[in-house]
Structures are given as structure tokens and as C-alpha cells.
N, C-alpha and C positions, 0 to 999 in steps of 0.2 A: 794273354790279354783277355780281360773280361768282355763278354758280349755286350755291345751297345744296343739298347732297345728304346725306341721312341714311340709313343702312342698318345692319341688324344683326338678331340674333334677338330675338324678343319678350321672352324672359326668359333670365337666366343659368341654363343647365342644367349646364354643366361647363366646365372650363378647356379641354378638348379642342375643344368646340364653338366657344368664343370664338376659339381659335387658328385653326381652320379658316376661319371667316368672315373674321377679320382678314386672313389671308393672301390671300384672294380679293379683298378690298377694296383692298389695296395693289396687287395686280396690275391691277385695273381703273383705279385712279388713274394708274398708270404707262402703261397702254395708251391711255387716253382723255384724259390731261392734266387730270383733275378732282381734287377733294378731297372724298372721302366721309367724313363724320363717323360714327364707330362708335357704335351705339346698342344698349344692352341694359339690362333692368330687373333690379335686385337683389331687388325685391319687387313682385308683382302683387296689390295690395290690393283690387282690385274684381272678382275672379273671380266667375263665376256661382254656383258651388257652394262650400260650405265645404270640400269634399273635393278641390278642384282644387289643383294644384301652384302655389305662390306664388313660389318662388325661394330663393336661398341666404342672404338677409338682408343687412343694411346693411354690417356690418364685413367679412365675407368677400367680399361683392359688390364693394365699393369697392377692396379689394386686388386682386381679379381684373381689374377694369377698369384699375387702375393698371399691372398687369402687361402688359395689351394695349398701353397707351401706351408703356411702356418697351421692349417687344420690337419693336413695329411702327411706332411713331411716329405713330399716328393720333390725331386729336382725338376727344374723348369726349362723349357725351350720355347722360344717364339721367334718370328721373323721380322726383319725390318725392311723398309722400302726406300728410306731416305737417310742420308748420313746423320742428320741432326737427331734421329731417333736412337742412335747407338748408345749414347751416354745414359739417358734415363732407363733404357731397357737393360743395359748392363748392370744397373744397380739392383735389378730384381731377379733376373734369370741367370741360369748357369751356362746356357748355350745360346748364342745368337746365331740365327740361321739367315743365310743369304739366299734369296729366291733364285731359281734357275735362270730366269730371264735376265737377272741383274748380276750374274756372277762375274762379268767382265767390268763392272762399274768400279773403277779403282778407288774412288773416294768412299764408296759404300763399304767395300771390303776393308779398307784401311781403318775407317772409323770404328768398325766392329772389332777389329784386332786390337786397337788401342785401348779398348776397355779392359783388356787382360783376360776376358772370358774365353771359353772355348768357342771357336767359330766353325759352324757347319756350312760348307758351301755346296749347294746343289748344282750338279752339272747341267749346263744349259742344254736345251733340246736341240741346239744347232752346233754343239761341240762334240768332239771325240773325247774319250777318257784321257788320252795322252795330252790333249790341250789343257787339261785341268792343272797341269804343272804350274802354269802362270798365275792363276788366281791363288793357288796354294802358296806360291812364293811371296805374293803380295801380302798375304795374311801373316805368314811367318816373319817376314822382314819388318812388318809393322808392329810386332810384339804379341801376337795371339799366344795364349798359354798352350793351346793345342788346336790343331786344325783337322777337321774331318771333311771327307768328300762324299757326296751322295749321288748315286745313279738314279735317274728317273725317266729314262727312255729318250729317244730321238724323234723329232717330228719332220715329216716330209710333206706336210699339208694333208689334205684329204681327210681331216677330222680324225686322225689316228696317231698313235705313237708306236714305235718299234723299239724293243729292247735288244741291244747287242751286248750279251753278257761278257764279251771280251773286254768291255769298258771297265768292268769291275776288276778284272785282273790287271789291266793297264794302270788303273788308279792305285792299286796296291803297290805298284812300283814307285808311287809318289808319296802316299800317305799311309801311316799304319792303320788308321781307321777308315774303312770304306763301307758306307751304309747303302743298303738297297731300299729305296722308297717303293714299297710293294704296292701301295694304293695309287699314288699318282701315276705309276707306270702303266696302269690299266685304264687311264682316262681316254675319253674320246673328245678331244678339245672342240668346243663349239658345235658339237653334234646333236644337241638336244634342244634345238630351237631357241638360240640366244643364250644357252648355257652349256656347260660341259656335261657330256654323258660319260659312261664308263661300264666296265665289265668286272664287277667285284668277284665273280666266281673264279677268276684266274689269280687272285691275290695269293693263296697258299702256294701255288705252283711257282709264282714269281719268287717267293721267298726261298723255296728249296733250290731252284735253279741258281739263284745268286749264291747260296751256300756252296754249291758245287764249284763255283768260280772264285771262291775265297772271300766272300763278304764277311766283314767282322761286326756288322750291325744291321738292324732292320727298323724300318719306319712304317708305322701303320696309322692311318687316320681311321678313327672308330667313332661310332655313334649308336645309341640304343635303338634308334629307328632311322636308318640312313635315308629311307625314301621320303622322310619328312624333314631332313636336314636342310639348312639354309644355304649350304655351299658344299659342292663335291659329293653329294649324296650317292650318285650311281656307282662311284668307285670306292666309297668307304666300306669298311668291314663292319659287320654287326658286332657290337660291343661284347655280346655273350659268346662270340666265336673266337675272340682274340686268344684266350688261354689255350685252346686246342691248337691253334696255329703255332704259338710260341713253343708249345710242348714238342712239336716236330723238329724245332730248330735247336733245342737245348738237350 
């Protein structure tokens, strides 16, 4: 089974940012003989503070993602937060992602699956890997063409996440494709004064540890200058470091 690779900025900030990242992903694809799926969110509905930047919105965001596909030929992934978003998003992207906090929302999972697109369900911070059998079954029974599961750590409060890599192995008993979200797993939720902090220096090790436990895919949020990013900057990987990390995995 081919390795699944997902990368892109946390949120759509501008067409220029999407273009810069897409150009680099195409270059990596050519250099390493891989296929990275381009990821960016049109809306970040679960920001820590009401004053945090959320994105460009559904209509404009989908057009900007469609422009990335048209110009660069990359496959696309984005996330939805409400059931009504599934149908229009499914007309543009190849993979619809269910955010971790929402993976138990039956109507959301079913609406994504009914588009016939691949559905990537992120494991909630409050669930075990074995618990993901039930969101997986919802998506399969609702008609998803393929269902992926993604590990992103567990939360016990105290502004931190803990990754139990046994969850990767447990989810491999459920789904063929289990992805390690290497950047969200190093978040420090709410630890940066009304926004999320993080430790990007641990991202490469997260990827390698997940590989040892049988991960079949990897998710990296990247940015040319993460410290100036409008969302998730502290845990995002520098865009220019992505190729080196992927090399260690392939």
C-alpha cells in the first residue's frame, strides 16, 4: 500500500501562501517519487479565542483550493465542521477530514461519507484507538469510498497532549490506512496566552515513532515562516524542512 502523505498550512491565509506551499510540495513529489496531498482549512471553527483568525470562509476557500488543483495538479484535503458543508466541499476535494473534537458527531461523519469521497477521521483527544471503530463503521456504512483514521494525541488538561503510540497499532486493526498527525500531536493547547503553543522540534521523532508502530501515512502542517503563521504556528514544521523529514520515512 502506497504511503499516504498530507501537508499544507493550517489555515488559508492568502493565495500567495497556498501557491508557495504547493510549489514546494510538487518539488518534493518529483524529488522523492511520492504523492503529497495538499491540506489547508477554509475555516478554523475551534480556535482558543474568539479573537483568533479563522480563515477565508467556505466559498472563497473552496475556490482557492480549486485553483491549487488547477495550477499544480495536487490532490486536496480540507476539514468540515458542519454537516451542510460536506456536499459543496465534496465537489472540490479528494479527502474530507473530520476534526478530532467532532469525530463522534454522527450527522457530520455520515454527511461526509455520503459524498463518496475519502473520509479521514481524526481520533478525538478523549478517545482510545480502539474506540475509533465506531466512527469508522459510521463512515463505511454511510458509503465512504475509503476511510482513514488519524492519531493526534490525547489530552488530560494542563495544556498538553500525550501520544500513546499503541493507538496507531490498535487503529490498524480497524482501518488499512492509519495516519500520524505529527504536528498537531506536539501542540500545547491553550498554552500561549489565549492561543495554542507547541514544540515543533519533536515533529520528526513523532513521525519515526509512529512508523515503528505501523503507521501508513503522515500529516504535517507546514509554513514558510511558522512564527508568523495565523494559526498553529508553534507546532508547524518549516516548509523547507519537510523534504528531509519525508526522506527519513520513505
